[in-house]
C-alpha positions as CSV (number, residue, x, y, z in Angstrom):
1,N,-14.1,0.6,-12.6
2,S,-16.4,3.0,-10.9
3,Y,-15.2,6.1,-9.1
4,I,-14.5,5.1,-5.5
5,H,-15.6,8.6,-4.3
6,S,-19.2,8.0,-5.3
7,W,-19.5,5.0,-3.0
8,G,-18.6,7.0,0.2
9,R,-16.5,6.4,3.2
10,N,-18.2,3.1,4.3
11,Y,-16.7,1.5,1.2
12,F,-13.3,1.4,3.0
13,S,-14.6,-0.3,6.1
14,F,-13.9,-3.8,4.9
15,S,-12.2,-5.1,8.0
16,N,-15.2,-7.2,9.0
17,I,-15.7,-8.7,5.5
18,L,-14.1,-12.0,4.6
19,L,-12.0,-10.9,1.6
20,F,-8.7,-12.6,0.7
21,F,-8.2,-10.4,-2.4
22,Y,-9.2,-6.8,-2.8
23,R,-8.8,-5.0,-6.1
24,L,-9.0,-1.3,-6.1
25,D,-6.8,-0.6,-9.2
26,D,-7.6,2.3,-11.5
27,N,-10.2,3.8,-9.1
28,H,-8.9,7.4,-9.0
29,L,-7.8,6.9,-5.4
30,T,-5.7,9.8,-4.0
31,D,-3.6,10.4,-1.0
32,S,-6.7,11.3,1.0
33,S,-8.0,7.8,0.5
34,C,-5.0,6.3,2.3
35,T,-6.3,7.0,5.8
36,H,-9.6,5.2,5.1
37,L,-7.7,2.3,3.4
38,A,-5.4,2.1,6.4
39,S,-8.3,1.7,8.8
40,G,-9.7,-1.1,6.7
41,I,-6.5,-3.1,6.6
42,R,-5.2,-2.5,10.1
43,N,-5.2,-5.8,12.0
44,N,-7.2,-7.4,9.2
45,Q,-6.3,-11.1,9.5
46,I,-8.1,-12.3,6.3
47,L,-6.9,-10.0,3.5
48,R,-3.9,-11.4,1.7
49,T,-3.7,-9.5,-1.6
50,L,-4.3,-5.8,-2.1
51,N,-4.1,-4.3,-5.6
52,L,-3.9,-0.5,-5.4
53,S,-2.2,0.0,-8.8
54,K,-3.0,2.9,-11.2
55,N,-4.1,5.4,-8.6
56,N,-2.5,8.5,-7.3
57,L,-1.5,7.7,-3.7
58,E,1.5,10.0,-3.5
59,G,1.3,12.4,-0.6
60,P,1.7,12.7,3.2
61,Q,-1.3,10.4,4.0
62,F,0.4,7.6,2.2
63,G,2.3,7.2,5.5
64,D,-1.0,6.1,7.2
65,L,-1.3,3.2,4.7
66,M,2.3,2.1,5.2
67,E,1.9,2.2,9.0
68,A,-1.2,0.0,8.7
69,L,0.7,-2.4,6.6
70,T,2.8,-3.3,9.7
71,T,-0.1,-4.9,11.5
72,S,-1.9,-6.4,8.5
73,W,-1.5,-10.0,7.1
74,I,-1.1,-8.8,3.5
75,E,1.2,-11.0,1.5
76,K,1.0,-9.4,-1.9
77,L,0.7,-5.6,-2.4
78,D,0.6,-3.9,-5.8
79,L,1.4,-0.2,-5.7
80,S,2.5,0.1,-9.3
81,S,1.7,3.3,-11.3
82,N,0.8,5.4,-8.3
83,H,3.0,8.4,-9.0
84,L,5.0,7.6,-5.8
85,A,8.1,9.8,-5.6
86,D,11.2,10.1,-3.3
87,S,9.0,11.7,-0.6
88,S,7.2,8.3,-0.3
89,C,10.4,6.3,0.3
90,P,10.6,6.8,4.1
91,F,7.0,5.6,4.4
92,L,7.7,2.6,2.1
93,A,10.9,1.8,4.0
94,S,9.1,1.8,7.4
95,G,6.2,-0.3,6.1
96,I,8.6,-2.9,4.5
97,R,10.9,-3.0,7.6
98,N,8.1,-3.5,10.1
99,N,5.9,-6.0,8.1
100,Q,6.3,-9.7,8.8
101,T,4.0,-11.1,6.1
102,L,4.6,-9.2,2.8
103,K,6.2,-11.6,0.2
104,T,5.4,-9.8,-3.1
105,L,5.6,-6.1,-3.7
106,D,5.1,-4.3,-7.0
107,L,6.5,-0.7,-7.1
108,S,6.9,-0.5,-10.9
109,T,6.1,2.5,-12.9
110,N,6.6,5.0,-10.1
111,N,9.1,7.8,-9.6
112,L,11.1,6.2,-6.8
113,E,14.5,7.9,-7.2
114,G,16.4,10.3,-5.1
115,P,18.1,10.5,-1.8
116,H,15.5,8.5,0.2
117,F,15.4,5.6,-2.2
118,S,18.3,4.1,-0.4
119,D,16.1,3.7,2.7
120,V,13.8,1.4,0.7
121,M,16.8,-0.6,-0.5
122,E,18.1,-1.0,3.1
123,A,14.6,-2.1,4.3
124,L,14.4,-4.7,1.6
125,K,17.6,-6.4,2.8
126,T,15.9,-7.5,6.1
127,S,12.4,-8.0,4.8
128,R,10.6,-11.2,3.9
129,I,9.9,-10.0,0.4
130,E,10.6,-12.7,-2.2
131,A,9.4,-10.9,-5.3
132,L,9.9,-7.3,-6.1
133,Q,8.9,-5.4,-9.3
């Protein structure tokens, strides 16, 4: 995969492109990418699968991505191996709780433990998620 940073900001403006599956795994994306990703998926009615695995999305702007998830139509989201920690749990919980379409979520190989992990577990109880890793 090429470094996403070399392609510039317009790369994230995919809301008007007909993509059902978008694969951005192992692209060295960081927390600062989350705001741009969020603007691309917000209210996108076409995108169903988003693979963001093997990046480094941990940080305060991860919340922007999770907020955008609440208005997207994404059914499958892969966030595995993103160095997500306990500080990401409130964002994750909110995204899970307020999303009506997400059916498959991969959170494997992250660092999701600590006092806020219970927020995620509570949100999962009322979500439509059928498969969780």
